[in-house]
N, C-alpha and C positions, 0 to 999 in steps of 0.2 A: 575245478576250482573257479573263484570267480573272476569276472571281467576284469583285466588289469587296467588301471587308470592310464591315459597318456600323460606324459610329463614333460614339461620343459625346464630346461637347467640353464639358469641365466648366470654365465661365468664358467666355462669349463677349462679351468686352470690346472694347478697342481694338486688340488682335491676334486674339482669338478669333473675333469675328465676322466681320471680312474673311476668316479662314481658313476658317471654316464655309462662307462663301458660295462661296469658291474651290473647296473640296471638293465642294460641291452640283454646280457646274458641270462638274466633272469626272466626276460620275456616282455619286458616293458617296450613300448614305443616311446623312444627318446628324441626331443629336439633339443639342440644345444648351442649356445652362443659363445663366440669367443671374439676378442677386439681386433684381432689380426687375421687378414685373408690368408696369410700362409698356412694357418692352421686349420683351414676349413678342409683341407686333403686329409689331415690327420683324423679328425673329427669323424669324416665320412668312412675313414678305413674302419673306424671302431662301430661302423653301423649307427652313427648319430646323425640326424639330420641335422645339418651344419647353417648356421647363421652368423653373419657378423653384426655385432651390436655393440654401441658405445654409448655410455650414460654422459651427458654433460649437464652442467647447470642450467644451460638454456633449454635442453631437451634432449631428445635420443636420436642418434644416427643409425640407419640399419632398419631392415625389414622386422619391425617388432610386431607387426600383424601376423605375418608368416610364422614367426617364433613361438607366438602364444595360440595361435588358431589350432582348434582341435585338441587341446589340453585341459585337463582337468585341475592339475597340480603344478605349481611353479615353485621351483627350488632357487632362491635368491642367495648365490655365494658368490660375493663381490667383496674383496678386499677394499677397505676406503681408499686406499692408495696415498695416504697423507703424510707417508715419509717422503715420497716425491714432491707431493704439492701440498705442504702444511696449511695453508690458507684456503684449500679447496671446501666447497660447501657440499659434503657428500649425502647430507640429509636430502638437500634440494635433488639431487640425482636420484636418490631413491624415491623421492615424491613424484619425479616424472615418470618414473618404470611404474609406481603404483596407478598414475592417472592411466597408463597404456593398459595395466591389468585389468582397471575397472572396466574398459571396454571390450574385455575378452570374456571367454568362457571360463576362465579360471576360477574354481570354487575355494581351493586351498592353497596356502603359501606356507613352505618351511623356510624360515630366515635363519641363516648362519650366522650368529652373532659371536660375542666372547666374553671369557670369564673376567677380562680386564674391565668390564662395567662395575666391577666391585672395587673397592678401595683397598690397598695394602694398609695395614697398620702394625704396631708394635705387638700387639696383643693375640696377632694369628688368629681373627675370628674363623670359625667354622661357618661357610656360607652354604645355605641351602637354596634351592630353586625357588622357594617362596619370598626369600629376602628381597627388598628393593633395591635395585642398583644405586651405587652412591659415589661413583667414581667422580673426580673432579678434573681428571686429565683430558686434554682437548679431543683426543681422539674417541676416549670412551664416552664423552659427553656427546658426541654424534651418534654413537651406536646406541645409546640410551634414547636419543630423541626418535631414532628411526625404530626402536622397539616400541616405544610409545604410539608413533605413528601407526604403526601395524596393529596394535592391540586396539586402537578406536576405529579401525574400518569395519564396517559391516557387511560388505559385498563379497567376503570370503573369511575363511577361518583360518587363523593362523598359529603355527607352532614354531616357538622360538627356540633354536637350540644354540647353547652357548658352550663353545668348545675351549679347553685350556689351550696350553701351548702345543700345537701340532708338530708332530714329527713323523719321519720314517727312517730307515737305515741310510740312505743317502743324505737326507736333509735332517740332520739331528743337531740341537742346539750346543752340544757338548763341542761339535766341530768349529762352532762360532767362538766359542769360549776358550777352547784350548790355546794354553800358552799365553793368555792375557792376564794382567795383574789389576789389582785393587778393584775387583768385582763387587759389587754392592750386594748387600742382603745375604751374607752367608748362611745365617740361620733360617731363612725363610723357607717354608715347605715348597716344594715342587707340585705342579700342578698340570700335567702332561697328559696327551692322548695321541696314541698312534692313528695315522691316515686310515689304515685298514678298519680300525673300531669306528671312527667316523663314518666310513662308508657303510657298514654294516648297520649302525645305529640308524642312519638316514632310511636305509632300505626297510629296516624292522618298523620305522614309523610309518611308513607307507603302507607296509603289509598290515599294521595293526589299526591303521586309518586312526592314528592319535592326533587330534587336531585341537585347536584351542587351549594348548597348554605352553608351560615354559620348563625348559630343562636345562640342567647342567651336564655336561660331558667330560669328566675327567678320569683318568686311572685311579682306583682308589687305594694308592699308596703314595705317602707324602714325606719321604726323607728330606733332610735339609739340602739346601742347594750345594752347599760346600761338599758335604758327604757324597752327595749323589754324583756329580761332576768329576771331584777328585778320582773316584771309584771308576766311574765309566771310562774316563781318560787312561787311567792306569790300564783298565783290561782291554782298552781298543789301541794300546801303543799310540796314544795321543799325548803331547805336551801337557801336564798337568797345569790347571789355571791357579791363580794365586788370589785371595779374598780380603777386602777391606774389613778388618773385624774392628775397627775403632768407633764405628757407628752403630746405634741399636739397628737391628734387621727389622725391615717391615715386610709382611707377607700376609697370606690367608690360606686356609685350607679350604678347597671347593669340593663340595659332597655332591655325589650324583645318586644317592639311593632312590631319589623319586623316579628317575630315568630307569633304574635297575628293576625297580619294583613295577612299573607300568608297562614297561617292554620286556619283562622277565629277561634281561640281558646280562650276559656275563662277559666283562671285558677279557679280551683274548691277548692283548699285546702290552706286556709290561714294559716300561720305559728302560 
């Protein structure tokens, strides 16, 4: 087999930690970052070399040289955190991170973006990976700016991976919607992806050495939001949500055929 590249995973949270643990099991050398000192022990337990790293608009706190040194690939998997701090400049934070990466030996980056970079409209457009992001929402605009920032950097090759709504058994959006009323966009198609598929897709990207591309990653079935959540809640003994059907639904169908083709990938976990 080929010599496996060393990888630094920036952001070992809900997706990043199991991703790091999976890659370690696959025989990769993984360094990983967390924002909390308490989690260092947990990372080490999974044989991830652990670092505390926090991004700020002013700069970076933590040993980013240690985190990046010796690695060829960086996976940037940091939620923008705009729910807690709506006025934060997340683009600036990533810019600071890219400056640090510029001074390292990193040659390749996987950036985890979101399908929210595409606008929801009443005609439910089919969105391919080739389409230009067009959302005007504040958080999406920051992600779009970061995508552009990355595509203009020449020191490294970047693959941008746009995930739909992430879920697993414990953390499922149906649990959040259960029992609520007046939920908007009942006719909108769903665009979800299981955490395990996310992990397998990233591993396959590294294995196939597929860089300098942009991919959408969403499970290829798109029932309406209303049908899907009502059925899910009924079959999981959760209180059924109620929807607001008085307004036209806005949505989109995010299509992942480019990913399926280039990575020879089969989605495993249906929503």
